[in-house]
C-alpha positions as CSV (number, residue, x, y, z in Angstrom):
1,X,112.4,151.2,65.0
2,X,115.8,151.6,63.4
3,X,117.2,150.3,60.1
4,X,119.5,148.0,62.1
5,X,116.6,146.4,63.9
6,X,115.0,145.6,60.5
7,X,118.3,144.2,59.1
8,X,118.7,142.0,62.2
9,X,115.2,140.7,61.8
10,X,115.7,140.0,58.1
11,X,118.9,138.1,58.9
12,X,117.0,135.8,61.4
13,X,114.3,135.3,58.8
14,X,117.0,134.3,56.2
15,X,118.5,131.9,58.6
16,X,115.1,130.3,59.3
17,X,114.4,129.9,55.6
18,X,117.8,128.4,55.1
19,X,117.1,125.8,57.8
20,X,113.6,125.1,56.3
21,X,115.0,124.7,52.8
22,X,117.5,122.1,54.2
23,X,114.7,120.2,55.9
24,X,112.5,120.2,52.7
25,X,115.4,119.1,50.5
26,X,116.3,116.3,53.0
27,X,112.7,115.0,52.8
28,X,112.5,115.2,49.0
29,X,116.0,113.7,48.4
30,X,115.2,110.6,50.5
31,X,117.9,111.5,53.0
32,X,115.3,111.7,55.7
33,X,113.8,108.7,57.5
34,X,110.7,109.5,59.6
35,X,111.3,109.2,63.3
36,X,115.0,108.9,63.0
37,X,118.1,111.2,63.0
38,X,121.4,109.6,62.0
39,X,119.9,106.2,62.4
40,X,118.8,106.9,66.0
41,X,115.2,106.8,67.1
42,X,113.9,110.3,68.0
43,X,112.1,110.6,71.4
44,X,109.4,113.2,72.3
45,X,112.0,115.0,74.4
46,X,114.4,115.2,71.4
47,X,111.5,116.7,69.3
48,X,110.8,119.2,72.1
49,X,114.5,120.2,72.2
50,X,114.5,120.6,68.4
51,X,111.4,122.7,68.6
52,X,112.9,125.0,71.3
53,X,116.1,125.3,69.3
54,X,114.2,126.2,66.1
55,X,111.8,128.7,67.7
56,X,114.8,130.8,68.9
57,X,115.3,132.5,65.5
58,X,111.5,133.2,65.3
59,X,111.7,134.9,68.8
60,X,114.8,136.8,67.7
61,X,112.9,138.3,64.8
62,X,110.3,139.7,67.2
63,X,112.8,140.8,69.9
64,X,115.0,142.5,67.3
65,X,112.1,144.7,66.4
66,X,110.9,145.5,69.9
67,X,113.7,145.6,72.4
68,X,116.1,148.5,73.2
69,X,119.3,148.7,71.3
70,X,121.8,147.7,74.1
71,X,119.7,144.6,75.1
72,X,118.9,143.3,71.7
73,X,122.4,144.1,70.4
74,X,124.0,141.7,72.9
75,X,121.1,139.2,72.5
76,X,121.8,139.0,68.8
77,X,125.5,138.6,69.3
78,X,125.2,135.9,71.9
79,X,122.4,133.9,70.2
80,X,124.2,134.1,66.8
81,X,127.5,132.9,68.3
82,X,125.6,130.0,69.9
83,X,124.0,129.1,66.5
84,X,127.4,129.5,64.8
85,X,129.0,127.1,67.2
86,X,126.1,124.6,66.9
87,X,126.3,124.6,63.1
88,X,130.1,124.3,63.1
89,X,129.9,121.3,65.3
90,X,127.1,119.8,63.1
91,X,128.7,120.5,59.7
92,X,130.8,117.3,59.5
93,X,127.8,115.2,60.3
94,X,125.9,116.0,57.1
95,X,126.8,113.7,54.2
96,X,125.0,115.6,51.4
97,X,126.7,118.5,49.5
98,X,123.5,120.5,49.6
99,X,123.3,120.2,53.4
100,X,126.9,121.3,53.8
101,X,126.3,124.2,51.4
102,X,123.2,125.3,53.3
103,X,125.0,125.1,56.7
104,X,127.7,127.3,55.3
105,X,125.0,129.8,54.1
106,X,123.6,129.7,57.6
107,X,127.0,130.3,59.0
108,X,127.3,133.4,56.8
109,X,124.0,134.7,58.1
110,X,125.2,134.1,61.7
111,X,128.4,136.1,61.0
112,X,126.4,138.9,59.3
113,X,124.1,139.0,62.4
114,X,127.1,139.2,64.7
115,X,128.8,141.9,62.6
116,X,125.6,144.0,62.2
117,X,124.8,143.8,65.9
118,X,128.5,144.5,66.8
119,X,128.6,147.6,64.6
120,X,125.4,149.0,66.0
121,X,126.1,152.0,68.1
């Protein structure tokens, strides 16, 4: 296991913790209404989609530590780019300053993941 693999795993852990912090703050600030997102009722399929989306960084931690460098290098780049795009699209939809700040922090972790994987030889 290389130092780069550990760095990539740590970046995915940092991203997950940033997302989790946003969720916790949303609950405690009162910006969260159970069963709704943006005033829209959440279905079981939507919850399943959110679970799949949020398990990806967890899987990336494991894969970053176990797969070969060419495969995991490109997987990190592709997945981080997808999360970067997803968060950029979602950024304007968050009304709270703390949410916008945490999304930007998440974007930084995505950029660092892309940069670290790109520089991996």
